[in-house]
Kinemage of the C-alpha trace (Angstrom):
@kinemage 1
@onewidth
@group {chain A} dominant
@subgroup {mainchain}
@vectorlist {calphas} color= white
{ca met a 1} P 0.000 0.000 0.000
{ca ser a 2} L 2.723 2.471 0.927
{ca asn a 3} L 4.581 1.484 -2.225
{ca asp a 4} L 1.639 2.709 -4.315
{ca his a 5} L 1.642 6.003 -2.446
{ca ser a 6} L 5.331 6.609 -3.066
{ca ala a 7} L 4.965 5.606 -6.720
{ca ala a 8} L 2.106 8.055 -7.186
{ca his a 9} L 4.263 10.959 -6.024
{ca glu a 10} L 7.449 9.889 -7.733
{ca gly a 11} L 9.236 12.788 -9.356
{ca ser a 12} L 7.208 15.463 -7.624
{ca ser a 13} L 8.619 17.683 -4.924
{ca his a 14} L 6.472 18.668 -1.983
{ca gly a 15} L 8.892 21.233 -0.623
{ca asn a 16} L 9.828 21.576 3.000
{ca ala a 17} L 8.883 23.738 5.947
{ca thr a 18} L 11.506 26.341 5.104
{ca ser a 19} L 10.146 26.898 1.605
{ca tyr a 20} L 6.601 27.194 2.973
{ca ile a 21} L 7.730 29.741 5.572
{ca ile a 22} L 9.627 31.761 2.960
{ca gly a 23} L 6.589 31.725 0.679
{ca phe a 24} L 4.287 32.740 3.504
{ca val a 25} L 6.546 35.633 4.562
{ca leu a 26} L 6.854 36.864 0.979
{ca ala a 27} L 3.080 36.651 0.504
{ca val a 28} L 2.477 38.620 3.700
{ca ile a 29} L 5.047 41.272 2.693
{ca leu a 30} L 3.487 41.655 -0.762
{ca thr a 31} L -0.010 41.897 0.703
{ca ala a 32} L 1.122 44.496 3.244
{ca ala a 33} L 2.877 46.470 0.506
{ca ala a 34} L -0.304 46.546 -1.576
{ca phe a 35} L -2.292 47.600 1.483
{ca met a 36} L 0.182 50.390 2.251
{ca val a 37} L 0.110 51.637 -1.350
{ca val a 38} L -3.667 51.978 -1.199
{ca met a 39} L -3.907 53.386 2.328
{ca gly a 40} L -0.984 55.806 1.864
{ca his a 41} L -2.633 57.709 -1.012
{ca ser a 42} L 0.908 58.588 -2.122
{ca leu a 43} L 0.393 57.616 -5.764
{ca ser a 44} L -2.048 58.739 -8.409
{ca pro a 45} L -5.029 56.428 -9.002
{ca ser a 46} L -3.547 55.004 -12.193
{ca ala a 47} L -0.144 54.502 -10.542
{ca thr a 48} L -1.837 52.846 -7.569
{ca leu a 49} L -3.652 50.477 -9.917
{ca met a 50} L -0.402 49.687 -11.723
{ca ala a 51} L 1.446 49.100 -8.426
{ca ile a 52} L -1.264 46.749 -7.170
{ca thr a 53} L -1.237 44.888 -10.482
{ca val a 54} L 2.530 44.411 -10.330
{ca leu a 55} L 2.407 43.313 -6.673
{ca ala a 56} L -0.397 40.853 -7.488
{ca ala a 57} L 1.570 39.395 -10.395
{ca ile a 58} L 4.613 38.960 -8.156
{ca gln a 59} L 2.439 37.293 -5.538
{ca val a 60} L 1.074 34.848 -8.112
{ca val a 61} L 4.654 33.886 -8.973
{ca val a 62} L 5.473 33.449 -5.273
{ca his a 63} L 2.479 31.154 -4.831
{ca leu a 64} L 3.373 29.144 -7.929
{ca ile a 65} L 6.958 28.612 -6.782
{ca phe a 66} L 6.634 28.156 -3.016
{ca phe a 67} L 3.183 26.572 -2.634
{ca leu a 68} L 2.525 24.799 -5.943
{ca his a 69} L 6.236 23.872 -6.325
{ca met a 70} L 6.434 24.765 -10.000
{ca ser a 71} L 9.947 24.890 -11.386
{ca thr a 72} L 11.810 24.504 -14.641
{ca thr a 73} L 12.962 20.945 -13.913
{ca ala a 74} L 12.235 18.130 -16.333
{ca glu a 75} L 9.769 16.554 -13.873
{ca gln a 76} L 7.651 19.700 -13.991
{ca ala a 77} L 7.525 19.928 -17.801
{ca trp a 78} L 3.890 18.774 -18.085
{ca asn a 79} L 2.772 21.012 -15.247
{ca asn a 80} L 4.450 23.975 -16.918
{ca lys a 81} L 2.850 23.140 -20.277
{ca val a 82} L -0.598 22.907 -18.717
{ca phe a 83} L -0.009 26.169 -16.871
{ca leu a 84} L 1.052 27.947 -20.088
{ca phe a 85} L -1.993 26.538 -21.898
{ca thr a 86} L -4.199 27.849 -19.101
{ca leu a 87} L -2.563 31.277 -19.295
{ca gly a 88} L -3.109 31.344 -23.056
{ca phe a 89} L -6.736 30.329 -22.666
{ca val a 90} L -7.358 32.991 -20.018
{ca ala a 91} L -5.650 35.622 -22.204
{ca ile a 92} L -7.815 34.709 -25.203
{ca phe a 93} L -10.911 34.742 -22.996
{ca phe a 94} L -9.991 38.140 -21.510
{ca val a 95} L -9.099 39.785 -24.835
{ca gly a 96} L -12.175 38.327 -26.516
{ca thr a 97} L -14.420 39.566 -23.749
{ca met a 98} L -12.908 43.058 -23.888
{ca phe a 99} L -13.343 43.108 -27.685
{ca ile a 100} L -16.976 42.046 -27.473
{ca met a 101} L -17.780 44.544 -24.721
{ca asp a 102} L -16.052 47.384 -26.596
{ca asn a 103} L -17.794 46.488 -29.849
{ca thr a 104} L -21.161 46.278 -28.092
{ca ala a 105} L -20.640 49.642 -26.398
{ca ala a 106} L -19.646 51.255 -29.699
{ca his a 107} L -22.762 49.948 -31.441
{ca met a 108} L -25.106 50.811 -28.572
{ca met a 109} L -23.795 54.370 -28.166
{ca ser a 110} L -23.910 55.170 -31.895
{ca arg a 111} L -27.727 55.117 -32.033
């Protein structure tokens, strides 16, 4: 029974406590930084939006590396391919939705 369990997880890394703690600390720091950017009112609204977007993107990378254990190793090749496919699908979905909404607004406002 335990042989099946080890065979099912062969080639995958589950990380260790240190990597989880590092990921947690980085996630907390990035969340606090985003909170401080918004509460500080030190940036213009568009700069605040850009800063939050960048901090969110960095936090997604932190979660992918430290909690989902994605890496560029050969064992992670299929996971990386699926992740890139998902990113491509979400990008097509987002761009298509924006195009449809813009086209609809242009046609509705012209009358």
